[in-house]
C-alpha positions in Angstrom: -31.5 -74.0 49.5 -33.0 -74.1 46.5 -36.0 -71.9 45.7 -38.5 -75.0 45.1 -37.6 -76.2 48.3 -38.2 -72.9 50.1 -41.5 -72.5 48.2 -42.5 -75.9 49.4 -41.7 -75.2 53.0 -43.9 -72.1 52.8 -46.7 -73.8 51.1 -46.4 -76.4 54.4 -46.5 -73.6 56.7 -49.6 -72.2 55.1 -51.2 -75.4 55.2 -50.2 -76.2 59.1 -51.4 -72.6 60.0 -54.9 -73.3 58.3 -55.4 -76.7 59.7 -54.4 -75.1 63.2 -57.1 -72.7 62.9 -59.5 -75.5 62.1 -58.5 -77.5 64.9 -58.6 -74.4 67.5 -62.1 -73.9 65.7 -63.1 -77.2 67.0 -62.1 -76.8 70.2 -63.7 -73.5 70.9 -66.9 -75.3 69.7 -66.2 -77.4 72.9 -68.4 -80.9 73.5 -71.5 -82.0 71.9 -74.8 -80.6 73.8 -77.2 -83.9 74.3 -80.6 -82.9 76.3 -81.6 -86.5 76.5 -81.4 -88.4 79.4 -77.6 -89.8 79.8 -77.6 -93.4 80.3 -73.9 -94.4 79.5 -70.1 -93.4 79.9 -68.9 -91.1 77.2 -65.5 -91.2 78.2 -65.4 -95.1 77.5 -67.4 -94.9 74.3 -65.1 -92.0 72.9 -62.1 -94.4 73.5 -64.0 -97.2 71.8 -64.6 -94.8 68.7 -60.9 -94.6 68.0 -60.2 -98.3 68.9 -62.5 -101.3 68.6 -65.2 -99.3 66.7 -62.4 -98.9 63.9 -62.4 -102.7 63.7 -63.4 -103.4 59.7 -65.8 -106.2 61.1 -67.7 -103.4 63.0 -68.1 -101.2 59.8 -70.3 -102.1 56.8 -68.2 -99.9 54.3 -65.2 -102.2 55.5 -66.6 -105.7 55.7 -68.5 -105.7 52.8 -65.6 -104.1 50.7 -62.4 -105.7 51.9 -60.1 -105.0 48.7 -61.2 -101.1 48.7 -60.8 -101.0 52.5 -57.3 -102.6 52.3 -56.2 -100.2 49.6 -57.5 -97.2 51.5 -55.3 -98.4 54.5 -52.1 -99.0 51.8 -52.7 -95.7 50.4 -53.1 -93.8 53.9 -49.6 -95.6 54.9 -48.0 -94.3 51.7 -49.3 -91.0 52.5 -48.0 -90.4 56.0 -44.7 -92.3 54.9 -44.5 -89.4 51.9 -44.9 -86.6 54.4 -42.5 -88.1 56.8 -39.8 -88.4 53.8 -40.8 -84.5 53.0 -39.5 -83.6 55.9 -36.3 -85.6 55.7 -35.6 -84.5 52.2 -35.3 -81.0 53.5 -32.9 -82.1 56.0 -31.0 -83.9 53.5 -31.3 -87.1 55.4 -29.8 -90.0 53.3 -30.8 -93.7 53.3 -28.9 -97.2 52.7 -29.9 -98.8 49.5 -31.9 -101.3 51.4 -34.2 -98.8 53.1 -34.2 -96.6 49.8 -35.6 -99.7 47.8 -37.8 -100.6 50.7 -39.4 -97.2 50.7 -39.7 -97.3 47.1 -41.7 -100.9 47.1 -44.0 -99.6 49.9 -45.0 -96.3 47.9 -45.4 -98.2 44.8 -48.1 -100.2 46.2 -49.7 -97.4 48.0 -49.3 -95.2 44.7 -50.8 -98.0 42.7 -53.9 -98.5 45.5 -54.6 -94.8 45.5 -54.8 -95.2 41.6 -57.0 -98.0 41.7 -59.5 -96.1 44.0 -59.6 -93.5 41.5 -60.1 -96.0 38.8 -63.2 -97.5 40.7 -64.6 -94.2 41.6 -64.7 -93.4 37.8 -65.7 -96.5 36.5 -68.6 -97.6 38.8 -72.0 -95.4 38.5 -72.8 -95.4 42.1 -69.6 -94.0 42.9 -69.6 -91.3 40.4 -73.2 -90.2 41.5 -71.9 -89.7 45.0 -68.3 -88.1 43.9 -67.6 -84.1 43.1 -64.6 -82.7 41.6 -63.1 -82.2 45.0 -62.9 -86.3 45.4 -61.0 -86.7 42.2 -58.6 -83.6 42.5 -58.1 -85.0 46.3 -57.3 -88.6 45.1 -55.0 -87.4 41.9 -52.9 -84.9 43.9 -52.1 -87.2 47.0 -51.2 -90.1 44.4 -48.9 -87.9 42.4 -47.2 -86.6 45.5 -46.7 -90.4 46.2 -45.5 -91.2 42.8 -43.1 -88.3 42.9 -41.7 -89.2 46.2 -40.8 -92.5 44.7 -39.2 -91.1 41.7 -36.9 -88.8 43.8 -36.1 -91.6 45.8 -34.7 -93.1 42.7 -33.2 -90.4 41.2 -32.7 -87.1 42.7 -32.7 -84.9 39.2 -36.4 -85.0 39.6 -36.4 -83.0 43.0 -37.9 -79.7 41.4 -40.9 -81.7 40.3 -41.0 -83.3 43.5 -41.3 -80.0 45.7 -43.7 -78.5 43.1 -46.2 -81.6 43.5 -45.7 -81.2 47.3 -46.6 -77.5 47.3 -49.4 -77.9 45.3 -50.6 -80.6 47.7 -50.0 -78.5 50.7 -51.8 -75.4 49.6 -55.1 -77.6 48.3 -55.2 -79.7 51.4 -56.9 -77.1 53.5 -59.3 -76.4 51.0 -61.0 -79.6 50.2 -62.0 -83.0 51.8 -58.2 -83.7 52.5 -58.5 -81.6 55.8 -60.3 -84.6 57.0 -56.9 -85.3 58.2 -58.1 -83.1 61.3 -61.9 -83.3 61.1 -61.4 -87.1 61.1 -60.7 -87.1 64.8 -63.6 -84.8 65.8 -66.1 -87.0 64.0 -64.9 -90.0 65.7 -65.0 -87.9 69.0 -68.3 -86.9 68.4 -69.7 -90.2 67.4 -68.3 -91.5 70.5 -70.2 -89.0 72.6 -73.3 -89.6 71.0 -73.4 -93.2 71.4 -71.9 -93.4 74.7 -74.5 -90.9 76.0 -77.3 -93.3 75.3 -75.3 -96.1 76.3 -75.1 -97.9 73.3 -71.1 -98.0 73.1 -68.7 -99.6 74.1 -69.8 -102.8 72.4 -72.2 -104.6 74.8 -73.8 -101.9 76.1 -76.7 -102.0 74.0 -77.7 -105.5 75.6 -77.9 -104.1 79.2 -79.8 -100.8 78.0 -82.7 -102.5 76.5 
């Protein structure tokens, strides 16, 4: 196995160990503590938080910004595809020509979405005001990883650069906002617990508790 492939695998294992630490830390904290009188079903509300509560029609940040929301969905899809391909590349998995070019098209759209999000963040004053360096670095590293995945699908000669980009991404992931890949689930759990305890979620409970 080439050295750059070994380095990328070590970088992934470091990333995995760090994320596992954060996950176990969240588990150790246990469920939220709420000292108010319980009015609803927290289990149903937590389930709703991961399902109906994710409906873009229920989120102002989504239904008021459909193009950006769609770009975000495409961008995350490309990230998941790229991560799966990373392991398939390590296993020297081959693809048919049709599958290969289908993946190239998916990654081209997702990388373009990531670049569009980056441009919007830098172009709009209100987004620049809310952003910090980590926002830009995280966006660029993920977009570059998708682009190099696309490139190496077309020409394997770029494999060293691909594995270098993957290594940098894996090593940075536990340090910045990208670790929301773990904290996202805890945040949705806590949100469901909070609104379920008060009888507001699932949707419709707010009418019954007035």
